[in-house]
C-alpha positions in Angstrom: 56.7 -41.9 22.9 59.6 -43.0 20.8 59.5 -44.9 17.5 61.5 -48.0 18.5 59.0 -50.1 16.5 57.5 -48.1 13.6 54.0 -49.0 12.6 53.5 -51.0 9.4 52.8 -49.1 6.2 49.2 -48.2 5.6 47.5 -49.1 2.3 48.6 -46.8 -0.5 48.2 -46.1 -4.2 51.0 -45.7 -6.7 50.5 -42.4 -8.5 53.6 -42.7 -10.7 56.6 -45.0 -11.0 59.8 -45.1 -13.1 60.8 -41.7 -11.8 64.4 -40.7 -11.5 64.8 -40.2 -7.7 61.6 -38.2 -7.2 61.5 -35.5 -4.4 59.8 -32.3 -3.6 56.1 -33.2 -4.1 53.7 -30.3 -4.5 50.0 -31.1 -4.3 48.2 -28.9 -6.8 44.6 -27.6 -6.7 43.7 -29.5 -9.8 44.6 -32.9 -8.2 47.9 -33.4 -9.9 51.2 -33.6 -8.0 54.4 -31.9 -9.2 57.7 -33.6 -8.3 61.3 -33.0 -9.1 63.4 -35.8 -10.6 66.7 -35.2 -9.0 68.7 -37.7 -11.1 67.2 -36.5 -14.3 67.3 -32.7 -13.8 63.6 -32.3 -14.6 60.3 -31.2 -13.1 57.3 -33.6 -13.7 53.6 -33.3 -13.2 51.9 -36.6 -12.1 48.3 -37.8 -12.3 47.2 -41.4 -11.6 49.3 -43.4 -14.1 50.3 -40.4 -16.3 53.2 -38.0 -16.2 54.1 -34.8 -18.1 57.4 -33.0 -18.1 56.9 -29.4 -17.0 60.5 -28.1 -17.3 64.1 -29.3 -17.5 66.3 -27.0 -15.4 69.2 -29.6 -15.3 71.4 -29.9 -12.3 69.8 -31.5 -9.2 66.4 -30.1 -8.4 65.3 -30.9 -4.8 62.6 -29.1 -2.8 59.9 -27.2 -4.6 57.0 -24.8 -3.6 54.5 -22.5 -5.2 55.1 -18.8 -4.7 52.7 -15.9 -4.4 53.0 -15.3 -8.2 51.9 -18.8 -9.0 55.4 -19.9 -10.2 57.2 -22.9 -8.9 60.3 -22.1 -6.8 62.9 -24.8 -6.7 66.1 -25.6 -4.7 68.7 -26.9 -7.1 71.8 -28.5 -5.7 73.6 -28.3 -9.0 73.5 -32.0 -9.8 74.9 -35.4 -8.8 77.8 -37.4 -10.1 76.2 -40.8 -10.5 79.6 -42.5 -11.3 81.2 -41.3 -8.0 78.0 -41.1 -6.1 78.6 -37.6 -4.8 77.6 -34.0 -5.6 78.7 -32.7 -9.0 81.0 -29.8 -8.8 82.5 -27.2 -11.2 81.1 -24.8 -13.7 77.5 -25.5 -14.5 76.9 -27.3 -11.2 76.3 -24.2 -9.1 73.7 -24.4 -6.3 70.8 -22.0 -7.0 67.2 -21.1 -6.3 65.2 -21.2 -9.5 61.8 -19.9 -10.6 59.8 -21.9 -13.1 56.8 -20.6 -15.1 54.4 -23.6 -15.0 52.6 -22.4 -18.1 55.7 -22.2 -20.3 58.4 -24.2 -18.6 60.8 -21.2 -18.6 63.5 -21.5 -15.9 65.1 -18.4 -14.3 67.9 -18.4 -11.7 66.8 -16.1 -8.8 69.8 -16.6 -6.5 73.2 -18.2 -6.8 74.8 -16.5 -3.8 74.0 -14.6 -0.6 76.3 -11.6 -0.7 79.8 -13.0 -0.8 78.6 -16.6 0.0 78.0 -18.8 -3.0 75.1 -21.2 -2.6 76.4 -24.8 -2.3 73.5 -27.3 -2.5 70.1 -25.8 -1.8 67.8 -28.6 -0.6 64.4 -27.6 0.6 62.2 -24.5 0.9 58.9 -23.2 2.3 57.3 -19.8 1.4 55.5 -17.9 4.0 52.4 -15.7 3.7 54.5 -12.6 3.1 56.1 -14.3 0.1 59.5 -14.9 1.8 61.4 -18.0 1.0 63.0 -20.0 3.9 65.4 -22.5 2.4 68.1 -24.9 3.6 71.5 -25.4 1.9 72.7 -28.9 2.8 76.2 -28.3 1.5 77.9 -30.3 -1.2 79.6 -33.7 -0.4 82.5 -34.6 -2.6 86.0 -36.0 -2.4 85.7 -36.4 1.4 84.7 -32.7 1.6 81.5 -31.5 3.3 80.7 -27.9 2.6 78.9 -25.8 5.2 75.2 -26.2 5.7 72.9 -23.3 6.6 69.3 -21.9 6.7 68.6 -18.9 4.5 65.7 -16.4 4.0 65.1 -14.6 0.8 62.6 -12.5 -1.1 60.9 -14.3 -4.1 61.6 -11.4 -6.4 65.4 -11.7 -6.1 65.8 -8.5 -4.1 67.2 -9.7 -0.8 68.8 -12.8 0.7 70.5 -13.5 4.0 72.0 -16.4 5.9 70.1 -17.1 9.1 72.2 -19.8 10.8 74.9 -22.3 10.0 74.1 -26.0 10.8 75.5 -29.5 10.5 73.3 -30.9 7.7 70.1 -28.8 7.4 67.5 -30.5 5.0 63.7 -30.3 5.4 62.1 -27.0 6.3 58.5 -26.0 7.2 56.3 -23.5 9.1 54.2 -23.9 12.2 50.4 -23.3 11.7 50.6 -19.9 13.3 53.7 -18.9 11.3 55.8 -18.2 14.3 58.2 -21.1 14.0 60.4 -22.3 11.1 61.1 -26.0 11.6 64.3 -27.5 10.2 65.4 -31.2 10.0 69.0 -32.0 10.4 69.9 -35.1 8.3 72.9 -36.5 10.1 71.9 -35.6 13.6 68.3 -36.9 13.0 67.1 -33.9 14.9 64.3 -31.3 14.5 65.0 -27.7 15.4 62.9 -24.6 15.3 63.7 -21.0 14.7 61.7 -17.9 15.6 60.5 -16.5 12.3 60.4 -12.9 13.4 63.6 -12.9 15.4 65.7 -15.8 14.1 68.8 -16.6 16.1 70.1 -19.8 17.5 67.8 -22.8 17.0 65.7 -24.3 19.7 65.9 -28.1 20.0 62.6 -30.0 19.5 63.4 -33.7 19.3 65.8 -36.5 18.1 64.3 -39.2 15.9 65.9 -42.4 17.3 67.3 -45.3 15.4 69.8 -45.7 12.5 68.1 -43.0 10.5 68.7 -39.7 8.8 66.0 -37.1 8.2 65.0 -35.6 4.9 62.2 -33.2 4.0 59.2 -32.4 6.2 55.6 -31.2 6.2 53.5 -29.9 9.0 49.9 -30.9 9.9 47.1 -28.6 10.7 47.5 -29.4 14.4 51.2 -28.5 14.3 52.8 -31.9 14.2 56.0 -32.3 12.0 56.0 -35.2 9.6 59.5 -35.9 8.3 61.0 -38.4 5.9 63.2 -41.1 7.5 66.0 -42.4 5.3 68.1 -45.6 5.7 65.2 -47.1 7.6 62.4 -45.9 5.3 59.3 -44.3 6.7 57.7 -41.1 8.0 58.3 -39.9 11.5 55.8 -37.7 13.3 57.2 -35.3 15.9 54.9 -33.3 18.1 55.9 -29.7 19.1 56.5 -31.1 22.5 59.1 -33.6 21.3 57.1 -36.9 21.2 58.1 -39.1 18.3 56.3 -41.9 16.5 56.8 -43.4 13.0 55.2 -45.5 10.2 57.4 -47.6 7.9 57.3 -47.5 4.1 59.0 -50.0 1.7 61.8 -47.8 0.5 65.0 -46.9 2.4 64.8 -43.4 0.9 61.4 -42.3 1.9 62.3 -38.7 1.4 59.3 -36.3 1.3 55.6 -35.9 2.2 53.1 -33.3 1.0 49.4 -33.0 1.9 46.6 -32.3 -0.4 43.0 -33.2 -1.3 39.8 -31.5 -0.3 40.2 -32.6 3.4 44.1 -32.3 3.3 44.4 -35.9 4.5 45.9 -37.2 1.2 49.6 -37.7 1.9 51.8 -37.7 -1.2 55.0 -39.5 -0.4 58.2 -39.9 -2.5 59.8 -43.4 -2.4 62.9 -42.2 -4.1 65.1 -45.2 -4.3 62.4 -47.2 -6.1 61.3 -44.2 -8.2 57.7 -44.0 -7.0 55.2 -41.3 -5.9 52.5 -42.8 -3.7 49.3 -41.5 -2.0 47.8 -42.7 1.3 45.2 -41.4 3.7 46.9 -39.7 6.7 45.4 -39.9 10.2 45.1 -36.1 10.4 44.8 -33.2 8.1 47.9 -31.5 6.8 48.5 -27.8 6.9 47.4 -26.0 3.8 50.4 -24.1 2.3 50.1 -20.4 1.8 50.2 -20.2 -2.0 48.9 -23.6 -3.2 45.3 -22.4 -3.9 
């Protein structure tokens, strides 16, 4: 089944608004949701109608995830140039992986390069049960230049990092319920690929999401379906491991991220980035509980 006619948006609650291009929602055990504000260079914790700044790493924070040490690990693209509407470049705008102490707000740079390869624009990440970070680097876009995109794997403690595979425009990343597969969303191709976690090599094609859309970040359900943000025609697409595609619309062309939480894991926290909102809706199935979210 293909998503030629996405279903209408379900009822939802607005958890927070007035955010500066929110992304990377992380559903916390206490019921709050942590988001990054890409256009403001800060990390914010959201409750219903209330927000609190956790840290201000600067640059352009994107994907976020809790690590085995309880810290928040963040992909930081280095910032955006809002005047020219492109990635910011130059000293101070380096792409990096950051560790943020949620108790103090202290920010540490864990990685800025992989060997001789400087990180360009890290975008999204997932942390497996062994504490290994799988993250995508979308590549910077500036002055008609598109830097190389790739999937990387790295240790949380900063001891090891390696490039897994180069791609066109790798963005969202997630793990299958059994931990065997690493799923990656390619923005410009609107495709989902999977990599073998234990023997990563060339990617395996899963599906193309049809329509004039790009793909952003993703989350996986407990049954193994891949839920991915659709940009340009806002919404969330659901892709089964077998490649069937369906979608639900949301009223924002940059519906970028989805994260599951709640006692039954059916609370879907979705970032409507262009309109600066974090919303919550009840999803038809339970999401996969992440390894280190408590």
